[in-house]
C-alpha positions as CSV (number, residue, x, y, z in Angstrom):
1,M,43.0,-48.0,-28.2
2,K,42.1,-50.1,-25.2
3,R,41.3,-53.0,-27.5
4,K,44.7,-52.7,-29.1
5,F,46.4,-52.7,-25.7
6,F,44.7,-55.9,-24.6
7,R,45.4,-57.6,-27.9
8,E,49.1,-56.7,-27.6
9,R,49.2,-57.8,-24.0
10,F,47.5,-61.1,-24.9
11,M,50.1,-61.7,-27.6
12,F,52.9,-60.9,-25.2
13,Q,51.6,-63.3,-22.6
14,R,51.1,-66.0,-25.2
15,N,54.7,-65.6,-26.5
16,C,56.0,-65.8,-22.9
17,H,54.0,-68.9,-22.3
18,S,55.3,-70.5,-25.5
19,R,58.8,-69.6,-24.6
20,K,58.4,-71.1,-21.1
21,I,57.1,-74.3,-22.7
22,F,60.0,-74.4,-25.1
23,L,62.6,-73.9,-22.3
24,I,61.0,-76.7,-20.2
25,T,60.9,-79.0,-23.2
26,L,64.5,-78.2,-24.0
27,G,65.5,-78.9,-20.4
28,L,63.8,-82.3,-20.5
29,V,65.5,-83.2,-23.7
30,M,68.9,-82.2,-22.3
31,L,68.2,-84.2,-19.1
32,V,67.3,-87.3,-21.1
33,A,70.4,-86.9,-23.3
34,I,72.6,-86.6,-20.2
35,E,71.1,-89.7,-18.6
36,A,71.5,-91.6,-21.9
37,Q,75.1,-90.5,-22.0
38,A,75.7,-91.6,-18.5
39,Q,74.2,-95.0,-19.2
40,L,76.3,-95.3,-22.3
41,G,79.4,-94.4,-20.3
42,S,78.6,-97.0,-17.8
43,R,78.3,-99.7,-20.5
44,E,81.6,-98.5,-22.0
45,T,83.3,-98.7,-18.5
46,K,82.1,-102.3,-18.1
47,E,83.4,-103.3,-21.5
48,W,86.7,-101.5,-20.7
49,I,87.0,-103.4,-17.4
50,Q,86.4,-106.7,-19.2
51,N,89.2,-105.8,-21.6
52,L,91.6,-104.7,-18.9
53,D,91.0,-107.8,-16.8
54,R,91.6,-110.3,-19.5
55,P,93.9,-113.1,-18.1
56,E,96.2,-112.9,-21.1
57,R,96.6,-109.1,-20.6
58,I,97.3,-109.5,-16.9
59,A,100.0,-112.1,-17.7
60,G,101.6,-109.7,-20.2
61,L,102.0,-107.0,-17.5
62,K,104.6,-109.2,-15.8
63,I,103.6,-107.8,-12.4
64,D,105.7,-110.3,-10.5
65,K,108.8,-109.2,-12.4
66,V,108.1,-105.5,-12.3
67,L,107.3,-105.1,-8.6
68,P,110.7,-106.2,-7.2
69,L,112.5,-103.8,-9.5
70,L,110.6,-100.8,-8.1
71,K,112.4,-101.4,-4.7
72,L,109.4,-100.3,-2.7
73,K,109.3,-100.6,1.1
74,P,106.6,-100.5,3.7
75,G,105.6,-96.9,4.3
76,D,106.2,-95.7,0.7
77,K,103.5,-93.7,-1.1
78,V,102.9,-94.6,-4.7
79,A,100.8,-92.8,-7.4
80,D,99.5,-95.4,-9.9
81,I,98.8,-93.1,-12.8
82,G,96.1,-94.3,-15.2
83,A,95.3,-97.1,-12.8
84,G,92.6,-98.6,-15.0
85,A,91.1,-101.6,-13.4
86,G,93.7,-101.8,-10.7
87,A,95.9,-104.5,-12.0
88,F,99.0,-102.8,-10.4
89,S,97.2,-100.8,-7.7
90,L,96.5,-103.8,-5.5
91,P,99.9,-105.4,-5.7
92,L,101.5,-102.0,-5.2
93,A,99.4,-101.5,-2.1
94,K,100.5,-104.9,-0.7
95,A,104.1,-104.0,-1.4
96,V,104.0,-100.8,0.7
97,A,101.7,-102.1,3.5
98,P,100.9,-101.7,6.3
99,S,101.9,-98.1,6.7
100,G,102.3,-97.1,3.0
101,K,99.7,-95.9,0.6
102,V,98.7,-96.2,-3.1
103,Y,96.9,-93.4,-4.9
104,A,95.0,-95.1,-7.8
105,V,94.6,-92.2,-10.3
106,D,92.3,-92.3,-13.2
107,I,89.9,-90.0,-15.1
108,D,87.0,-92.5,-15.2
109,P,84.9,-92.6,-12.0
110,G,83.6,-96.1,-13.0
111,L,87.1,-97.5,-13.0
112,L,87.8,-95.9,-9.7
113,D,84.7,-97.4,-8.2
114,Y,85.8,-100.8,-9.5
115,I,89.2,-100.5,-7.9
116,A,87.6,-99.6,-4.6
117,Q,85.3,-102.6,-4.8
118,K,88.3,-104.9,-5.6
119,A,90.3,-103.5,-2.7
120,K,87.4,-104.0,-0.3
121,K,86.9,-107.5,-1.5
122,E,90.5,-108.3,-0.8
123,N,90.6,-106.4,2.5
124,I,93.2,-104.0,1.2
125,E,92.8,-100.7,3.1
126,N,95.7,-98.6,1.9
127,I,94.4,-97.7,-1.5
128,Q,92.9,-94.3,-2.1
129,T,91.2,-93.6,-5.5
130,V,91.8,-90.2,-7.0
131,K,89.9,-88.7,-10.0
132,G,92.7,-87.0,-11.9
133,E,92.5,-84.6,-14.9
134,F,94.1,-84.8,-18.3
135,S,96.8,-82.3,-17.3
136,D,97.1,-82.9,-13.6
137,P,96.8,-86.1,-11.4
138,K,95.2,-84.0,-8.6
139,L,96.9,-86.0,-5.8
140,P,95.9,-85.2,-2.3
141,T,99.5,-85.1,-0.9
142,H,102.9,-83.7,-1.8
143,D,105.1,-86.5,-0.4
144,V,104.8,-89.2,-3.1
145,D,107.8,-91.6,-3.3
146,L,107.0,-93.1,-6.7
147,G,105.0,-92.2,-9.7
148,F,104.2,-95.3,-11.7
149,F,103.1,-95.4,-15.4
150,H,102.4,-98.6,-17.4
151,D,101.3,-98.1,-21.0
152,V,99.7,-94.8,-19.9
153,L,101.9,-91.8,-20.9
154,H,101.1,-92.1,-24.6
155,H,97.4,-91.5,-23.8
156,I,98.2,-88.1,-22.3
157,E,98.2,-85.3,-24.8
158,N,100.5,-82.8,-23.1
159,R,103.0,-85.2,-21.6
160,Q,105.6,-82.7,-20.5
161,A,103.0,-80.6,-18.6
162,Y,101.6,-83.7,-16.9
163,L,105.0,-84.9,-15.8
164,K,105.8,-81.4,-14.4
165,A,102.5,-81.4,-12.5
166,L,103.2,-84.9,-11.1
167,G,106.6,-83.7,-9.9
168,T,104.9,-81.1,-7.6
169,Y,103.3,-83.9,-5.6
170,M,106.5,-85.8,-5.1
171,K,109.3,-85.9,-2.5
172,P,112.6,-84.2,-3.4
173,N,114.1,-87.7,-3.8
174,G,111.0,-89.1,-5.6
175,R,111.2,-91.4,-8.6
176,I,109.1,-92.0,-11.7
177,A,108.9,-95.5,-13.1
178,L,107.8,-95.6,-16.8
179,I,106.9,-98.6,-18.9
180,E,106.1,-97.7,-22.5
181,M,105.6,-99.4,-25.8
182,N,108.7,-99.5,-28.1
183,R,108.0,-97.3,-31.1
184,D,110.5,-99.3,-33.1
185,D,108.8,-102.6,-32.6
186,P,107.0,-103.6,-35.8
187,K,104.3,-105.3,-33.8
188,T,103.5,-102.3,-31.6
189,P,99.7,-101.9,-31.3
190,H,99.8,-98.2,-32.3
191,R,102.1,-98.5,-35.3
192,N,99.5,-96.7,-37.5
193,S,99.1,-93.8,-34.9
194,P,102.5,-92.2,-34.7
195,E,101.3,-89.6,-32.2
196,M,100.8,-92.5,-29.8
197,L,104.4,-93.7,-30.0
198,L,107.0,-92.1,-27.7
199,S,110.7,-92.2,-28.2
200,K,113.1,-92.6,-25.2
201,D,114.8,-89.3,-26.2
202,D,111.5,-87.3,-26.1
203,V,110.6,-88.8,-22.7
204,K,114.1,-88.1,-21.4
205,S,113.7,-84.4,-22.4
206,W,110.2,-84.2,-20.8
207,M,111.5,-85.8,-17.7
208,A,114.5,-83.5,-17.5
209,A,112.2,-80.5,-17.7
210,A,110.4,-81.8,-14.6
211,G,113.7,-82.5,-12.8
212,F,113.9,-86.3,-13.4
213,Y,116.7,-88.2,-15.1
214,P,117.1,-91.9,-16.2
215,S,119.1,-94.1,-13.9
216,E,118.1,-97.7,-14.5
217,E,116.6,-99.5,-17.5
218,F,115.3,-103.1,-17.2
219,D,114.8,-105.7,-19.9
220,V,111.6,-107.2,-18.7
221,F,109.5,-107.1,-21.8
222,G,112.0,-107.6,-24.6
223,S,111.3,-105.7,-27.8
224,P,107.7,-104.7,-27.2
225,K,108.2,-102.3,-24.3
226,W,110.9,-100.4,-22.4
227,F,111.1,-99.9,-18.7
228,I,113.1,-97.0,-17.2
229,I,113.2,-95.5,-13.7
230,Y,113.8,-91.7,-13.4
231,P,114.9,-90.3,-10.0
232,R,114.7,-86.6,-9.3
233,H,118.0,-84.8,-9.1
């Protein structure tokens, strides 16, 4: 009887030891996988930055033509939604300086770090990077004057919910400026992905649900893109 007891106890201890080794091994495997994923994400961010910073792409943004139409003034607060590599964030910050502020919002920490580095290099001190979420920009203030989107809204899955969330961070007289690809342009980059193409009517409906209505449309980009400003009413 005693021999049977010790044998069962030995088997139990051995099984516990094996289970402990298995859990430790599993933890190490998961740690390696996470580190590998982080490294992969870093490489992807670098490649994405190179793409976003291409001179021909920057030229196509027509920043010098867009900025005056936003009618910004010193002291304004701007949320640059989907800021990417900061192509608009830095010029926007200069437009509202010295007392204004730009919140550069993105979901990629690597891109936010890059924007912060660029701002520091150019001695721009009125940019705050913000890690947003897919459904909420997570802004640190509720007195934003302008929410700015350039080729970003089509990347957001639940667009109406996001616009409503953005509205909660804005002043009663706040505005949303939206630049989007024209779904009817035969050369649009996402012509084979219809879910990525937005109609003006759909956007108008989503904006209205958030309390914003179109007031001005500008022909800056010709056929490829449309540019509309939606004040809150």
